[in-house]
C-alpha positions in Angstrom: -5.3 15.9 14.0 -2.7 17.7 11.6 0.7 16.9 13.3 3.4 19.2 13.4 5.5 16.5 12.1 3.6 16.5 8.9 1.0 13.5 7.7 1.7 10.2 8.3 2.8 8.8 4.6 1.7 5.1 4.0 3.5 3.1 1.0 1.8 0.2 -0.5 3.7 -2.0 -3.0 3.0 -5.0 -4.5 3.4 -7.0 -7.8 1.3 -5.6 -10.7 -2.8 -7.0 -10.1 -2.5 -8.1 -6.5 -4.8 -5.6 -5.4 -2.5 -2.8 -4.7 -5.7 0.2 -6.3 -8.4 -1.9 -4.6 -6.9 -1.7 -1.0 -5.8 2.4 -1.6 -9.5 2.7 -2.6 -10.5 1.2 0.6 -8.1 2.9 2.6 -9.7 6.5 1.1 -13.0 5.5 2.0 -12.5 4.5 5.2 -10.3 7.5 6.1 -11.6 10.4 4.1 -14.5 11.3 6.4 -12.1 11.5 9.6 -8.7 12.9 8.2 -7.6 15.2 5.3 -5.6 12.8 3.1 -4.2 12.6 -0.5 -3.1 9.8 -3.1 0.2 9.5 -4.9 -0.1 7.2 -7.3 3.8 5.9 -9.6 3.1 4.0 -12.9 5.8 4.4 -15.4 4.7 6.2 -18.2 0.9 6.8 -17.5 -1.6 7.5 -14.8 -3.2 4.7 -15.2 -3.7 4.1 -11.2 -4.8 7.4 -10.7 -7.1 7.5 -13.0 -8.8 4.3 -11.6 -8.9 6.2 -8.1 -10.8 8.5 -9.3 -13.3 6.2 -11.7 -13.8 4.8 -8.2 -14.0 8.2 -6.4 -12.0 7.3 -3.7 -10.8 10.8 -3.1 -11.4 14.6 -5.0 -9.0 15.0 -8.0 -7.3 17.2 -6.6 -6.3 15.0 -3.8 -5.0 11.9 -6.7 -1.4 13.3 -7.8 -0.4 10.6 -10.9 3.7 10.6 -10.7 5.1 9.0 -14.7 8.5 7.4 -13.1 9.6 7.3 -17.2 11.1 4.0 -15.2 11.3 1.2 -13.0 8.8 2.1 -10.0 10.8 0.6 -7.8 14.2 3.7 -7.8 11.3 6.6 -7.6 10.9 5.3 -4.0 13.9 3.4 -2.8 17.1 5.1 -4.3 15.9 8.0 -5.8 12.6 9.4 -3.6 12.6 12.9 -5.0 10.1 12.7 -7.6 7.5 11.4 -5.2 8.7 13.9 -2.3 8.1 16.6 -4.9 4.4 15.3 -5.0 4.0 15.5 -2.0 5.3 18.5 -1.3 2.8 20.0 -4.2 -0.2 18.3 -2.4 0.6 19.7 0.7 1.3 23.2 -0.5 -2.8 22.6 -1.5 -3.8 21.4 1.6 -2.0 22.3 4.2 -4.0 20.4 6.7 -3.1 16.8 5.6 -3.1 14.2 8.4 -2.5 10.9 5.9 -0.8 10.3 2.6 -0.7 7.0 0.5 1.7 6.3 -1.8 1.4 3.4 -4.5 3.9 1.8 -6.3 4.2 -1.6 -8.9 7.0 -3.2 -7.2 7.0 -7.3 -9.0 10.5 -7.7 -7.3 10.4 -8.9 -3.4 13.2 -6.8 -2.4 10.6 -3.4 -3.5 11.1 -1.5 -0.5 10.2 2.3 0.3 12.8 4.7 1.4 12.2 5.4 5.0 12.8 9.6 3.7 9.7 8.6 2.0 7.2 6.0 3.9 6.6 6.3 8.0 4.3 2.9 7.2 4.9 0.2 4.3 1.8 -2.4 3.3 3.1 -4.9 1.0 0.2 -6.5 -1.2 0.6 -10.0 -2.7 -2.3 -12.2 -4.0 -2.7 -16.6 -3.7 -2.7 -16.6 -7.5 1.1 -15.7 -8.1 1.8 -19.0 -5.8 2.0 -20.6 -2.3 5.6 -20.5 -2.3 5.8 -16.5 -2.4 6.2 -16.0 1.5 8.6 -18.6 1.7 10.7 -17.2 -0.4 11.1 -14.0 1.7 12.3 -10.8 0.7 12.4 -7.5 2.1 9.2 -6.6 1.0 7.8 -9.7 2.6 9.5 -9.7 5.5 10.4 -6.1 6.6 7.2 -4.2 5.7 5.3 -3.3 8.5 2.3 -5.0 7.0 1.8 -7.8 4.6 -1.2 -8.4 3.1 -2.4 -12.0 1.4 -5.0 -11.0 -1.0 -7.8 -12.8 -3.2 -7.1 -16.0 -0.5 -10.9 -16.7 -2.7 -9.1 -17.9 -5.8 -7.1 -20.5 -4.0 -8.6 -23.5 -4.6 -8.7 -22.2 -8.2 -4.8 -22.1 -8.1 -3.9 -25.1 -6.0 -2.3 -23.1 -3.2 -2.5 -24.8 0.2 -3.9 -21.6 2.8 -2.4 -23.3 5.8 1.2 -23.9 4.1 1.3 -20.0 3.0 0.2 -19.1 6.9 3.1 -21.3 8.2 5.5 -20.2 6.1 4.2 -16.6 6.7 4.5 -17.0 10.4 7.7 -18.2 10.0 9.3 -15.4 7.8 8.1 -12.2 9.5 8.9 -12.8 12.9 5.5 -11.4 14.7 4.8 -8.9 12.4 1.3 -8.7 11.6 0.3 -10.0 8.0 -3.7 -10.0 6.7 -5.3 -12.6 4.5 -7.7 -11.0 2.5 -10.6 -10.9 -0.2 -10.1 -7.4 -0.7 -12.1 -6.8 -3.6 -15.3 -7.9 -1.5 -14.1 -6.0 1.9 -12.6 -9.1 3.1 -9.4 -8.3 5.4 -10.2 -4.5 5.6 -11.2 -3.8 9.0 -8.1 -5.4 10.0 -5.7 -3.9 8.0 -7.1 -0.9 9.2 -6.7 -2.0 13.0 -2.9 -2.3 12.2 -2.5 1.2 10.7 -4.1 2.9 13.2 -1.9 0.7 16.0 1.4 1.2 14.3 0.6 4.4 12.4 -0.3 6.1 15.6 -3.7 7.9 14.1 -5.4 8.1 17.0 -9.0 7.5 15.5 -11.7 6.3 17.7 
């Protein structure tokens, strides 16, 4: 499809262990045969997420770029996105036909959001095990992300989380914006997330 405006850039944020890399790998698997795509991962001192995607064979190694932020990843996706923008520019130079770039970054703070300069569409991932009160707490990442993913619903009985309560709270704070309850490890919710990406991102996939 190769838009004249450049690739669609999707920011994927959320706390450590919420399921961001699992989601990123699932999106790669879903899109890679139809679209030219790449991934940028953000870690403080390592390239652990990039290495995980390589182990999962999500994409060829020349389409996965790990960025070491050297500090809080929030800053590299919001206040000063230059290191990520440079990584995307390098990927576009290698792959001029890019349709889609996924930018994965940690963000334990519920105010962690992506700069509009960096991401066209944002997904924030939380997990049920972190507590049923998380949606109720709000914060820009919860309320303003284009798609909110509430992952690991299978753990709800083990952590005494009330999914019905979480749904009511999410309905209230999202004010009509889409959200998905998921079990990403087992593929649950992935198709629904893909539909939202197609609708919001205008990828024009069949």
